[in-house]
FISELO-204993 format. One record per residue (C-alpha): residue number from 1; residue in one letter; x, y, z. Coordinates in Angstrom, 1 decimal, padded with zeros to 4 digits, m for minus. Example, Ala and Ser with C-alpha at 12.3 -4.5 7.8 and 13.67 -1.06 7.14 Angstrom:
BEGIN
[1,A,[012.3,m004.5,007.8]]
[2,S,[013.7,m001.1,007.1]]
***
This chain:
BEGIN
[1,M,[m123.6,008.2,m035.3]]
[2,P,[m123.8,004.9,m033.6]]
[3,E,[m124.0,001.0,m035.6]]
[4,L,[m126.8,m000.2,m036.3]]
[5,K,[m127.2,m004.4,m035.0]]
[6,R,[m129.3,m006.8,m036.2]]
[7,P,[m131.4,m008.6,m034.1]]
[8,G,[m129.7,m010.1,m031.4]]
[9,G,[m126.6,m007.3,m031.7]]
[10,E,[m124.7,m008.3,m034.3]]
[11,L,[m122.9,m005.5,m036.3]]
[12,A,[m125.1,m005.2,m039.5]]
[13,S,[m122.5,m005.0,m042.5]]
[14,R,[m121.7,m001.9,m044.1]]
[15,P,[m121.9,m001.2,m047.4]]
[16,L,[m118.4,m001.1,m049.6]]
[17,H,[m118.7,000.2,m053.3]]
[18,F,[m116.4,m001.3,m055.6]]
[19,F,[m116.3,000.9,m059.4]]
[20,W,[m115.3,m000.5,m063.0]]
[21,V,[m113.9,002.5,m064.9]]
[22,V,[m113.4,001.3,m068.2]]
[23,D,[m112.0,003.2,m070.9]]
[24,C,[m114.3,002.3,m074.6]]
[25,S,[m112.2,004.4,m076.6]]
[26,G,[m111.1,003.2,m080.3]]
[27,S,[m107.9,002.0,m079.5]]
[28,M,[m109.2,m000.4,m077.1]]
[29,W,[m110.8,m002.1,m079.6]]
[30,G,[m109.9,m005.9,m080.1]]
[31,E,[m107.3,m007.8,m078.2]]
[32,K,[m107.6,m004.7,m075.6]]
[33,I,[m111.3,m005.1,m075.0]]
[34,G,[m111.6,m008.3,m075.4]]
[35,T,[m109.1,m009.2,m072.2]]
[36,V,[m111.0,m007.1,m070.5]]
[37,N,[m114.1,m008.0,m071.0]]
[38,N,[m112.5,m012.4,m070.4]]
[39,A,[m110.5,m011.1,m066.9]]
[40,I,[m113.4,m009.6,m065.2]]
[41,Q,[m115.6,m012.5,m065.9]]
[42,E,[m113.4,m014.9,m064.8]]
[43,V,[m112.8,m012.8,m061.7]]
[44,I,[m116.5,m012.1,m060.5]]
[45,P,[m116.2,m015.5,m058.8]]
[46,E,[m113.6,m015.1,m056.4]]
[47,M,[m114.9,m011.6,m055.9]]
[48,V,[m118.0,m013.7,m054.1]]
[49,D,[m116.0,m015.6,m052.2]]
[50,A,[m113.9,m012.8,m050.9]]
[51,A,[m117.2,m011.1,m050.0]]
[52,E,[m118.8,m014.3,m048.6]]
[53,D,[m115.8,m014.4,m046.1]]
[54,N,[m116.8,m011.6,m044.7]]
[55,P,[m119.9,m011.1,m043.1]]
[56,N,[m119.1,m007.4,m041.9]]
[57,A,[m118.9,m006.1,m045.6]]
[58,Q,[m121.5,m006.0,m048.5]]
[59,L,[m120.1,m005.8,m051.6]]
[60,L,[m121.9,m003.5,m054.1]]
[61,V,[m120.6,m003.4,m057.9]]
[62,R,[m120.9,m001.1,m060.7]]
[63,T,[m119.4,m000.4,m064.0]]
[64,L,[m119.1,002.9,m065.6]]
[65,K,[m117.4,003.4,m069.3]]
[66,F,[m116.3,006.4,m071.2]]
[67,S,[m115.5,007.1,m075.2]]
[68,T,[m117.1,009.9,m076.6]]
[69,G,[m119.1,010.4,m073.4]]
[70,A,[m119.4,008.4,m070.6]]
[71,S,[m122.4,006.1,m068.9]]
[72,W,[m123.2,003.6,m066.3]]
[73,V,[m122.9,000.3,m067.4]]
[74,T,[m124.6,m000.4,m064.3]]
[75,A,[m127.0,002.2,m063.2]]
[76,D,[m127.5,001.0,m059.7]]
[77,P,[m124.9,m000.9,m057.3]]
[78,V,[m125.1,m004.5,m057.1]]
[79,K,[m124.5,m006.6,m054.6]]
[80,V,[m121.5,m008.9,m056.3]]
[81,E,[m123.6,m012.4,m056.1]]
[82,N,[m125.6,m010.9,m058.5]]
[83,F,[m123.7,m009.1,m060.4]]
[84,A,[m123.0,m009.9,m063.9]]
[85,W,[m120.5,m008.2,m066.2]]
[86,E,[m122.0,m007.0,m069.7]]
[87,D,[m119.2,m007.2,m072.7]]
[88,L,[m118.3,m003.7,m073.4]]
[89,E,[m117.2,m002.7,m077.2]]
[90,A,[m114.5,000.0,m077.9]]
[91,G,[m115.3,003.1,m080.3]]
[92,G,[m114.8,006.5,m079.8]]
[93,V,[m112.6,009.1,m078.2]]
[94,T,[m111.5,009.6,m074.4]]
[95,D,[m113.6,011.4,m072.7]]
[96,L,[m112.1,010.5,m069.0]]
[97,G,[m113.2,013.9,m067.4]]
[98,K,[m116.8,012.9,m068.3]]
[99,A,[m116.7,009.3,m066.5]]
[100,F,[m115.1,011.4,m063.8]]
[101,E,[m118.2,014.3,m063.7]]
[102,L,[m120.2,010.6,m063.4]]
[103,L,[m118.2,009.2,m060.1]]
[104,A,[m118.3,012.2,m058.1]]
[105,A,[m121.6,012.4,m058.6]]
[106,Q,[m122.2,008.8,m056.6]]
[107,L,[m119.6,009.7,m054.3]]
[108,T,[m121.5,012.5,m052.3]]
[109,I,[m124.0,011.6,m049.2]]
[110,P,[m126.5,011.0,m050.3]]
[111,P,[m126.0,008.5,m052.4]]
[112,M,[m123.1,007.2,m050.0]]
[113,S,[m124.1,006.4,m047.1]]
[114,D,[m122.0,007.3,m043.8]]
[115,R,[m121.2,003.9,m042.4]]
[116,A,[m120.0,002.7,m045.7]]
[117,L,[m116.0,001.8,m045.8]]
[118,P,[m113.9,003.0,m048.3]]
[119,P,[m115.3,002.6,m052.1]]
[120,V,[m112.6,001.1,m054.3]]
[121,I,[m112.2,002.7,m058.0]]
[122,V,[m109.9,000.5,m060.8]]
[123,L,[m109.8,002.7,m063.5]]
[124,L,[m108.5,000.8,m066.9]]
[125,S,[m107.0,003.4,m069.6]]
[126,D,[m104.8,003.0,m072.5]]
[127,G,[m104.4,006.6,m074.0]]
[128,Q,[m104.8,010.2,m073.0]]
[129,P,[m107.7,012.1,m072.4]]
[130,T,[m109.7,014.0,m075.3]]
[131,D,[m111.4,016.6,m072.6]]
[132,D,[m110.5,018.7,m070.1]]
[133,Y,[m110.8,016.0,m067.2]]
[134,K,[m108.7,018.6,m064.5]]
[135,K,[m111.8,020.1,m063.7]]
[136,S,[m113.9,016.9,m062.9]]
[137,L,[m111.5,015.0,m061.1]]
[138,D,[m110.0,018.0,m059.0]]
[139,K,[m113.8,017.7,m057.6]]
[140,L,[m113.7,014.0,m057.3]]
[141,L,[m110.6,014.2,m055.4]]
[142,H,[m112.0,016.8,m053.3]]
[143,L,[m115.1,015.3,m052.1]]
[144,P,[m114.4,013.0,m049.2]]
[145,W,[m115.2,009.6,m050.1]]
[146,G,[m113.0,011.1,m052.9]]
[147,K,[m110.1,011.7,m051.0]]
[148,K,[m110.6,007.9,m049.0]]
[149,A,[m111.4,006.0,m051.7]]
[150,V,[m109.0,003.4,m052.7]]
[151,R,[m108.1,004.2,m056.2]]
[152,I,[m105.9,002.1,m058.5]]
[153,A,[m105.4,002.3,m062.3]]
[154,I,[m104.0,000.0,m064.8]]
[155,S,[m102.4,001.7,m067.5]]
[156,I,[m102.6,m000.4,m070.7]]
[157,G,[m100.0,m000.5,m072.9]]
[158,Q,[m096.9,001.8,m074.1]]
[159,D,[m099.5,004.5,m075.4]]
[160,A,[m101.3,005.5,m072.2]]
[161,D,[m100.8,008.9,m070.1]]
[162,D,[m099.1,007.3,m066.8]]
[163,N,[m099.1,010.9,m065.4]]
[164,V,[m102.9,011.4,m065.8]]
[165,L,[m103.5,007.9,m063.9]]
[166,Q,[m100.6,008.8,m061.0]]
[167,E,[m102.9,012.3,m060.7]]
[168,F,[m106.0,010.1,m059.9]]
[169,T,[m104.5,007.1,m057.2]]
[170,G,[m102.4,010.1,m056.0]]
[171,N,[m099.3,007.1,m056.1]]
[172,R,[m096.7,006.0,m058.8]]
[173,D,[m097.2,002.5,m057.3]]
[174,L,[m100.9,002.1,m057.9]]
[175,V,[m100.4,002.8,m061.6]]
[176,L,[m100.4,m001.0,m062.3]]
[177,Q,[m098.2,m001.2,m066.3]]
[178,A,[m100.3,m003.9,m068.3]]
[179,N,[m098.6,m004.5,m071.9]]
[180,N,[m100.0,m007.1,m073.2]]
[181,A,[m103.3,m009.2,m072.5]]
[182,T,[m101.4,m011.5,m070.1]]
[183,M,[m100.4,m008.9,m068.0]]
[184,L,[m103.7,m006.9,m068.5]]
[185,T,[m105.6,m010.1,m066.8]]
[186,K,[m103.1,m010.6,m064.0]]
[187,M,[m103.6,m006.5,m063.4]]
[188,I,[m106.9,m007.3,m063.2]]
[189,K,[m107.1,m010.0,m060.8]]
[190,W,[m105.0,m008.3,m058.5]]
[191,A,[m107.0,m005.3,m058.4]]
[192,S,[m110.4,m006.9,m057.9]]
[193,T,[m108.7,m008.8,m054.8]]
[194,V,[m108.4,m005.4,m052.8]]
[195,A,[m112.0,m004.7,m051.8]]
[196,S,[m111.5,m008.3,m049.6]]
[197,V,[m108.4,m006.2,m047.8]]
[198,V,[m110.4,m002.8,m047.4]]
[199,S,[m113.6,m005.0,m045.8]]
[200,A,[m111.1,m006.8,m043.4]]
[201,P,[m113.3,m006.5,m040.1]]
[202,A,[m111.3,m004.4,m037.3]]
[203,S,[m110.7,m007.9,m035.6]]
[204,R,[m108.5,m009.1,m037.8]]
[205,P,[m104.4,m007.5,m038.3]]
[206,N,[m104.7,m005.0,m041.4]]
[207,I,[m101.5,m003.5,m041.5]]
[208,V,[m098.6,m005.2,m043.0]]
[209,D,[m095.3,m004.6,m042.0]]
[210,N,[m092.9,m003.6,m045.2]]
[211,G,[m091.0,m001.7,m046.5]]
[212,D,[m093.6,m001.4,m049.7]]
[213,S,[m096.8,m000.5,m048.4]]
[214,V,[m099.1,002.2,m048.9]]
[215,P,[m101.7,003.7,m046.7]]
[216,I,[m104.9,003.7,m047.9]]
[217,D,[m106.6,005.7,m045.5]]
[218,P,[m105.9,006.9,m041.9]]
[219,T,[m109.0,007.5,m040.2]]
[220,S,[m112.0,005.1,m041.5]]
[221,S,[m112.8,001.4,m041.7]]
[222,T,[m110.7,000.0,m039.9]]
[223,G,[m112.1,000.6,m036.4]]
[224,G,[m109.7,002.7,m034.5]]
[225,N,[m106.7,000.1,m035.1]]
[226,G,[m104.6,002.5,m037.3]]
[227,P,[m103.8,003.2,m040.5]]
[228,L,[m105.1,000.4,m043.0]]
[229,I,[m102.1,m001.0,m045.3]]
[230,L,[m102.3,m002.4,m049.0]]
[231,D,[m099.3,m004.5,m049.6]]
[232,I,[m097.7,m003.7,m052.8]]
[233,N,[m095.1,m006.0,m053.1]]
[234,N,[m098.0,m008.8,m054.3]]
[235,I,[m098.5,m006.8,m057.7]]
[236,P,[m097.5,m008.7,m060.3]]
[237,D,[m093.7,m008.6,m061.7]]
[238,P,[m095.1,m006.7,m064.8]]
[239,D,[m092.0,m008.0,m066.8]]
[240,T,[m093.5,m009.2,m070.0]]
[241,D,[m091.1,m011.6,m071.0]]
[242,G,[m092.5,m014.6,m072.3]]
[243,D,[m096.2,m013.3,m072.0]]
[244,G,[m096.9,m012.9,m075.3]]
[245,D,[m097.0,m009.6,m077.8]]
[246,V,[m096.2,m006.1,m077.0]]
[247,W,[m099.2,m004.0,m077.0]]
***
């Protein structure tokens, strides 16, 4: 399918969908959910600045929460410059499978465009699924956009099931450890920067040459320049010394 053009021959921007998927179960009550709310509110202006630097991509943000069941906080994709974070509250169980079901429904064509850049999904969870999540996750990962998505998980506290989170990301390095409020804030801010990596124009170098890099998508969004690589050397050190109480 040929690329759409703006008047004057300029390439039209390609949609980039960014999903916050947040565990709002009872164990997230208090400092954990408060930290999530504050950190994402703080990072939105940085995402806006990154989007302004790349007119070739249109960053669209949505929030999905799950506890007892799952629901969209943001019903429709919102341009990042118009996005306002709604504070989440915690309570209930951890129906992660329900969240995967809702997410999978949005990663088909339509509603996704075949012109879109690989979506970015950031999953935050502090516990273990209380429903049968495997069937929903398998469906998500077998969708074309599910396979191509950049999938990052933030493991909150020592009770989080990192094996489940690795099933989601497909890569242990993309399960980020956050055992206190300081680290959770750092991980949220790091994860939010991935959108600017994915949306890098084809003319800009997008392969990071180091031994600790993760291929994102070998076929899409790079304009034929080869794999897009996410540099994981810049992930904050999960060491908690001096960073406050450990969850």
